[in-house]
C-alpha positions in Angstrom: 16.5 -36.9 38.8 13.8 -39.8 38.8 11.9 -40.2 35.7 8.8 -38.9 37.2 10.1 -35.6 38.1 10.6 -34.7 34.5 9.6 -31.1 34.3 8.3 -28.8 31.5 11.1 -25.8 31.5 11.1 -22.3 30.6 14.0 -22.6 28.3 15.6 -19.3 28.6 16.1 -20.0 32.2 18.9 -22.0 31.0 20.5 -19.4 28.9 23.5 -17.8 31.3 22.9 -14.2 31.6 24.1 -12.0 28.4 24.6 -15.0 26.4 23.8 -15.0 22.8 20.4 -16.9 22.4 20.8 -19.9 20.8 20.7 -20.6 17.5 16.7 -21.2 16.5 15.5 -19.5 19.4 12.8 -16.5 19.7 12.9 -14.7 22.4 9.3 -15.1 23.1 7.3 -15.2 26.9 6.9 -18.8 27.4 3.5 -19.4 27.1 3.9 -19.3 23.5 5.9 -22.3 23.4 7.4 -25.1 25.4 9.9 -28.0 25.4 10.0 -30.9 28.0 13.9 -32.7 28.0 14.6 -36.0 29.3 16.8 -35.0 32.8 19.4 -37.3 31.8 20.4 -35.6 28.6 19.4 -31.6 29.8 22.7 -30.8 30.1 24.1 -32.5 26.8 21.0 -29.8 25.0 21.9 -27.0 26.8 25.7 -27.4 25.6 24.1 -27.7 22.0 21.7 -24.7 22.6 18.6 -27.1 21.7 16.5 -25.2 24.2 13.5 -24.3 22.2 10.8 -26.0 20.7 11.8 -23.7 17.2 15.7 -24.9 17.8 14.9 -28.6 17.7 11.8 -27.8 14.8 14.6 -26.4 12.5 17.4 -29.4 12.8 18.3 -30.3 9.5 18.0 -33.9 8.5 16.8 -36.9 6.4 13.1 -37.8 5.8 12.4 -41.3 6.4 8.3 -41.0 6.5 6.3 -38.6 5.3 2.1 -37.9 6.3 0.2 -35.5 5.3 0.8 -33.1 8.4 3.9 -34.7 9.9 7.6 -35.9 8.8 10.2 -38.2 10.4 13.9 -37.2 9.9 16.6 -38.6 10.5 19.0 -36.0 12.3 22.9 -36.4 13.9 23.2 -34.6 16.9 26.7 -33.5 17.2 29.1 -35.5 20.0 26.1 -38.0 19.8 26.8 -41.5 19.3 23.7 -43.1 17.1 21.5 -40.8 15.2 17.7 -39.5 16.7 15.0 -38.7 14.7 12.8 -35.7 14.9 9.0 -36.6 14.6 7.4 -33.2 13.3 4.4 -32.1 13.2 3.1 -29.1 10.6 -0.2 -28.7 11.9 -1.5 -29.2 15.1 -5.1 -27.6 15.3 -8.4 -28.1 16.9 -9.8 -31.3 15.8 -6.2 -33.1 16.7 -6.1 -31.6 20.1 -9.7 -32.7 20.8 -8.8 -36.2 19.8 -6.1 -36.5 22.4 -8.0 -35.0 25.0 -10.8 -37.5 23.9 -8.2 -40.2 24.5 -7.2 -38.7 28.6 -4.0 -36.5 27.1 -5.2 -33.7 27.6 -5.8 -30.7 25.3 -2.4 -31.6 23.4 -0.3 -33.2 20.0 0.5 -36.7 19.5 3.4 -35.5 20.0 2.8 -35.3 23.7 0.9 -38.4 23.5 3.7 -40.5 22.0 6.3 -38.7 24.6 4.3 -39.6 27.8 4.1 -43.3 26.4 7.9 -43.5 26.1 7.7 -42.5 29.7 5.3 -45.0 30.6 7.5 -47.6 29.1 10.8 -46.5 30.4 9.2 -46.1 33.9 7.8 -50.2 33.1 11.1 -51.4 31.9 9.9 -51.9 28.5 12.1 -51.7 25.7 10.9 -48.6 23.3 12.5 -46.1 21.3 14.6 -43.6 23.9 12.7 -40.1 24.1 15.1 -37.1 24.8 12.6 -34.3 24.3 9.2 -33.0 22.9 7.0 -29.9 22.7 5.4 -27.6 21.1 6.0 -23.6 19.5 3.0 -22.5 20.2 2.3 -21.9 16.3 0.2 -25.1 15.7 3.4 -27.3 15.5 5.1 -29.9 17.4 7.7 -32.7 18.1 9.3 -35.7 20.1 12.9 -36.3 19.4 14.0 -40.2 20.1 17.0 -41.5 19.9 17.9 -44.5 17.1 17.5 -48.1 18.5 21.1 -49.6 18.5 22.3 -52.6 16.9 18.8 -52.7 15.2 17.2 -53.6 11.8 14.0 -53.9 10.8 12.0 -57.2 10.7 11.0 -57.8 7.5 14.7 -56.8 6.6 16.2 -59.2 8.9 13.7 -61.9 7.7 14.9 -61.8 4.4 17.8 -62.6 5.6 18.6 -66.3 4.2 21.8 -66.9 6.1 18.9 -67.3 9.8 18.5 -70.8 10.3 15.7 -73.0 10.6 16.0 -72.6 14.8 16.8 -68.6 14.3 13.6 -68.0 12.7 11.7 -70.0 15.3 13.2 -67.9 18.3 12.6 -65.1 17.3 9.1 -66.0 16.4 8.6 -67.1 19.9 11.0 -63.8 21.3 8.3 -61.6 18.9 5.0 -63.3 20.8 6.6 -63.2 24.3 7.3 -59.0 23.7 4.0 -58.4 22.4 1.9 -60.1 24.8 3.8 -58.6 28.0 2.8 -55.3 26.6 -0.9 -56.1 26.5 -0.6 -57.9 29.6 1.0 -54.1 31.0 -1.9 -52.2 29.0 -0.3 -50.9 26.2 -1.5 -51.0 23.0 -1.3 -49.7 20.0 -3.4 -49.7 16.3 0.4 -49.2 14.8 1.6 -52.7 14.9 2.8 -53.6 11.7 6.0 -55.0 10.6 7.6 -51.7 9.7 6.8 -50.9 13.3 9.1 -53.7 14.5 12.7 -53.6 15.3 14.8 -56.5 16.4 18.3 -56.9 17.7 20.7 -58.4 14.9 22.2 -60.4 17.6 20.1 -61.4 20.2 17.4 -61.1 18.3 14.9 -58.8 20.9 12.3 -57.2 19.5 11.3 -53.2 20.0 8.4 -51.9 18.9 8.2 -48.3 17.3 5.2 -45.2 16.9 3.8 -45.2 19.7 1.7 -41.9 19.2 -1.8 -43.6 18.9 -1.6 -45.4 21.8 -2.7 -45.4 24.8 -2.7 -47.8 28.1 -6.0 -49.5 29.6 -7.1 -52.9 31.1 -4.9 -56.0 29.6 -7.3 -57.0 26.6 -7.5 -59.1 23.5 -8.0 -57.8 20.0 -7.3 -60.0 16.4 -6.8 -56.7 14.8 -3.3 -54.9 16.4 -1.9 -59.0 15.2 -3.8 -59.0 12.3 -1.8 -56.2 11.1 1.4 -57.4 11.8 0.4 -60.9 10.1 -1.1 -59.0 7.0 1.8 -56.4 6.9 4.5 -59.4 6.2 5.2 -60.9 3.4 4.3 -64.7 2.7 7.4 -65.3 1.7 9.3 -63.7 5.0 7.4 -66.0 7.2 5.7 -69.2 6.5 2.7 -71.0 8.3 4.5 -72.7 11.0 6.9 -69.8 12.1 3.4 -67.5 12.4 1.6 -70.1 14.6 4.7 -70.5 16.7 4.8 -66.2 17.3 0.9 -67.1 18.4 1.4 -70.0 20.4 4.3 -68.1 22.5 1.8 -65.0 22.5 -1.1 -66.8 24.0 1.2 -69.0 26.8 2.6 -65.7 27.7 -0.8 -63.4 28.0 -3.2 -66.0 29.2 -1.2 -66.0 32.9 -2.8 -62.5 32.8 -6.2 -62.3 31.0 -8.4 -65.9 30.2 -7.8 -65.9 26.0 -10.2 -68.1 23.1 -8.8 -71.4 22.0 -5.7 -71.3 20.1 -7.9 -72.3 16.7 -10.1 -69.7 17.7 -7.4 -67.4 18.0 -6.1 -68.3 14.4 -9.3 -68.2 13.0 -10.3 -64.5 13.6 -6.5 -63.4 13.1 -6.5 -64.6 9.8 -9.9 -63.4 9.0 -9.6 -60.2 10.3 -5.7 -60.6 8.2 -7.6 -61.0 4.9 -9.4 -57.8 5.2 -6.6 -55.7 6.2 -5.1 -56.5 2.9 -7.3 -54.2 1.2 -5.1 -51.1 2.6 -3.3 -49.4 0.4 -0.8 -49.2 3.2 -0.7 -52.7 4.7 0.0 -54.3 0.8 2.9 -51.5 0.3 4.7 -53.0 3.6 4.6 -56.5 1.8 6.6 -55.3 -1.2 10.2 -55.8 -1.7 13.0 -53.6 -1.0 13.6 -50.9 -3.7 16.2 -52.6 -6.2 17.2 -49.3 -8.0 18.7 -46.5 -5.6 17.9 -46.0 -2.0 15.1 -43.7 -1.8 16.5 -40.7 0.4 15.2 -36.8 0.8 17.0 -34.5 2.6 14.9 -31.9 4.6 16.5 -28.0 3.3 13.6 -26.2 4.5 11.0 -28.1 6.3 8.2 -28.7 4.1 9.3 -26.0 1.5 12.3 -28.0 0.2 12.5 -31.8 0.3 15.4 -33.0 -2.6 17.1 -36.1 -2.8 20.6 -36.1 -2.0 22.6 -35.8 -4.6 20.3 -32.6 -6.0 20.2 -31.3 -2.0 24.0 -31.1 -2.2 23.9 -28.1 -5.1 20.6 -26.5 -4.0 20.1 -22.7 -4.1 20.9 -20.8 -0.9 19.1 -19.3 0.2 16.8 -22.7 0.1 13.2 -21.1 -0.7 14.5 -19.6 -3.8 13.5 -18.7 -8.2 11.8 -20.6 -10.0 10.8 -23.1 -7.1 9.3 -20.3 -5.4 8.0 -16.8 -6.2 8.7 -17.3 -10.2 6.0 -17.2 -12.4 3.7 -20.3 -12.6 3.5 -23.0 -15.2 1.8 -21.9 -17.9 -1.8 -23.9 -18.3 -0.4 -26.0 -15.6 2.2 -27.6 -18.1 5.8 -28.5 -16.6 8.6 -26.1 -17.7 12.1 -27.1 -18.4 14.9 -25.8 -15.9 18.4 -26.2 -15.9 20.2 -27.6 -12.6 22.9 -26.3 -11.2 25.0 -29.6 -12.1 24.1 -29.0 -15.9 21.3 -31.4 -16.1 17.7 -30.1 -16.8 14.8 -31.0 -15.8 10.9 -30.5 -15.4 9.5 -28.1 -12.7 5.7 -27.8 -11.9 4.8 -25.3 -9.5 1.3 -23.8 -8.7 -0.6 -22.1 -6.0 -3.3 -24.2 -4.0 -6.2 -23.3 -1.8 -7.3 -24.8 1.2 -10.0 -22.9 2.9 -11.3 -25.4 5.8 -7.9 -27.4 6.4 -7.1 -24.9 9.5 -10.9 -25.1 11.0 -11.1 -28.7 10.9 -7.0 -29.4 11.5 -6.1 -31.2 9.0 -2.7 -31.4 7.4 -1.8 -29.8 4.4 -1.1 -32.2 1.3 -0.4 -29.6 -1.4 -0.3 -31.3 -5.6 3.6 -30.8 -5.1 3.5 -32.9 -2.0 1.4 -35.6 -3.4 3.6 -35.7 -6.7 6.6 -36.0 -4.8 4.8 -39.1 -2.8 3.5 -40.5 -6.4 6.7 -40.3 -8.1 8.5 -42.4 -4.6 5.2 -44.9 -4.8 6.4 -45.6 -8.1 9.8 -46.0 -7.5 9.1 -48.2 -4.9 7.1 -50.7 -7.1 9.6 -50.5 -10.3 6.9 -48.8 -12.4 8.9 -46.8 -15.6 8.6 -43.2 -14.6 10.5 -39.9 -14.6 12.3 -39.7 -11.1 11.4 -37.6 -8.1 14.6 -34.9 -7.7 12.6 -32.7 -5.8 9.5 -31.1 -4.3 7.9 -28.8 -1.9 5.1 -26.9 -0.1 5.3 -23.2 1.7 2.5 -22.0 3.5 1.5 -18.4 3.5 -1.6 -18.0 5.2 -4.9 -19.8 6.8 -5.9 -21.2 3.2 -3.3 -20.3 0.7 -0.1 -22.8 -0.2 2.6 -22.4 -2.8 4.3 -25.7 -4.2 6.2 -27.5 -6.7 7.8 -30.5 -7.7 10.9 -30.7 -10.2 11.0 -34.6 -11.3 13.4 -36.1 -14.2 13.2 -34.4 -17.5 10.4 -36.7 -19.8 12.2 -38.6 -22.4 10.9 -39.7 -25.7 7.2 -38.3 -26.8 3.9 -39.3 -26.0 2.7 -43.0 -27.1 -0.4 -41.5 -29.1 1.4 -39.7 -31.2 4.2 -41.9 -31.8 1.7 -44.7 -32.7 0.2 -42.2 -35.5 3.3 -42.4 -37.5 4.9 -45.7 -36.4 3.6 -47.9 -39.3 6.1 -50.9 -37.9 3.9 -53.2 -36.8 6.2 -55.7 -34.3 7.0 -52.3 -32.8 3.1 -50.7 -32.0 2.9 -54.2 -30.9 5.8 -54.7 -28.1 4.3 -51.2 -27.0 1.3 -51.8 -26.5 1.7 -55.1 -24.8 4.7 -52.8 -22.6 1.9 -50.3 -21.6 -0.4 -53.1 -20.8 2.1 -54.4 -18.3 2.4 -50.9 -16.9 -1.4 -50.4 -16.4 -1.6 -53.5 -14.7 1.4 -52.5 -12.2 -0.4 -49.1 -11.5 -3.1 -50.5 -10.8 -1.1 -53.7 -8.7 0.5 -50.5 -7.0 -3.1 -48.9 -6.1 -2.4 -46.6 -8.7 -5.1 -45.5 -11.1 -5.8 -43.1 -14.3 -7.4 -39.4 -13.7 -8.6 -39.1 -17.7 -5.8 -37.0 -18.6 -4.8 -37.2 -22.5 -1.5 -39.3 -23.2 -0.7 -40.8 -19.5 2.0 -42.7 -20.6 5.3 -41.8 -23.5 7.6 -43.9 -25.1 11.8 -42.8 -25.8 13.6 -43.2 -28.3 14.9 -47.0 -27.7 11.4 -47.9 -27.3 11.2 -48.4 -23.7 7.3 -47.2 -22.7 6.8 -45.4 -18.9 4.7 -43.0 -17.0 4.9 -39.7 -19.4 2.6 -36.7 -17.7 2.2 -37.5 -13.5 -0.5 -35.6 -13.6 -2.4 -38.5 -15.3 -2.0 -40.7 -12.4 -3.1 -40.7 -8.9 -2.8 -43.4 -5.9 -5.8 -44.4 -3.7 -6.8 -46.6 -1.5 -8.1 -49.6 -3.5 -8.1 -50.8 -7.3 -11.6 -52.9 -8.3 -12.1 -55.2 -11.1 -14.6 -52.6 -12.2 -11.9 -49.8 -11.8 -9.3 -51.8 -13.7 -11.7 -51.9 -16.6 -12.8 -48.4 -16.8 -9.5 -47.5 -16.4 -8.3 -49.2 -20.3 -11.3 -48.0 -21.5 -9.8 -44.0 -20.6 -6.9 -45.8 -22.0 -8.4 -46.9 -25.4 -9.7 -43.5 -25.7 -6.7 -42.1 -25.4 -5.1 -44.1 -28.2 -7.6 -43.0 -31.3 -5.0 -44.6 -34.0 -5.2 -47.9 -32.5 -6.6 -50.8 -35.4 -9.1 -52.9 -34.3 -6.5 -55.8 -33.7 -4.5 -53.6 -31.3 -7.8 -52.8 -29.5 -8.7 -56.1 -28.6 -4.7 -56.3 -27.7 -5.4 -54.0 -25.3 -8.8 -55.2 -23.8 -7.5 -58.5 -23.3 -5.5 -57.2 -21.0 -7.9 -56.4 -18.6 
């Protein structure tokens, strides 16, 4: 079947008469939901009983990326040689559909938009993620399933390989420049062109771009912003000035065959200026960080948004996954965490509650409860190597258009609040070392795009004298941190430490 003959199917037509319904399928009229399968894989999905949007949405997997309204999970289908990525949208509202309609993709979701762009890329013989299926369940959720790019590694990881020779790095820069220029020449443009969305074949060094959910196809043109995002999200130690210029030279040489372009020096200047402005975005700064040196950050999806846990905790999680005390149990008294015992014998701190978001559904915004925010915060602190309790699990369960239950489970807090410890500790050297650690952590928080919320006792100190972030409610993620914000946070911290001497306060203020 030619690619342009892909059709939206009624999932029930592939079920033999009298056969049981596929696992996860709800026998509802087709108008309540739909699924579109790539013709090359239609029979394989039928054999796996993956014929409805609900069945795809219920696939278990390991989360590799999370957003307020969607997750990307790595799933392994039976009999599939490569892994697949399920991009699952939790909420498709009027606002979302209006944006896609205005962009020319009809009254649909971003999943539909990405699938259509991937079909166009395939039709034009461009390398891209192989789309397998996409659809909507009619209940406000949508998905697109793509295949993992074979033999490919992320650009940042490849460039961090010290084994690459100078000639190999130069050829890689030129090849990437040509690839992006050819896409732009064909009218394929994406605002999500950043380092983490570029994958390169480790053997032949051919680049493939992923994440096309915000792209569109238009007339060929040049804008410095996409290239600036790529440059800004790539740390200086991974690509030198000469390699960046070689990339731009190959890009300009390829694209100018199609459209007129500014002079090379003008393009380089405009891209550099735009890249400097983009560095104020936390999403760009995060991509410039070195990989986590500790345990690999992994999350397993046990019950959709309701339970997301690290693998070692997920292995012993209760069944069914939605269970007390994480759900349907007492809320944390006074909003403080309670200590719980896990099946593997360790103790942990559980914080749970209920949030009200009366306008989220109306505005078509994704739900991000405090539980999801706390989980994201702890992962963020771990990525930046900031001492803090380790995340075990988090989740949020939507109860209606306005209510949602949530929880976060993390490592038990060690030691005691730093302010209390300073009150009863008279050793001058120990006090000085603790204050210097707190100073360093506060600077780390600011560099990582975090600020203090103003709660008392944000830091704790262990019996070994190690200072760490204690109360996760005392820290929040922000888009940027100015010099004024840094000074204000230091004053907040000083007010939470009434037992400091004058000399110790000067030491703390000197870190500003």
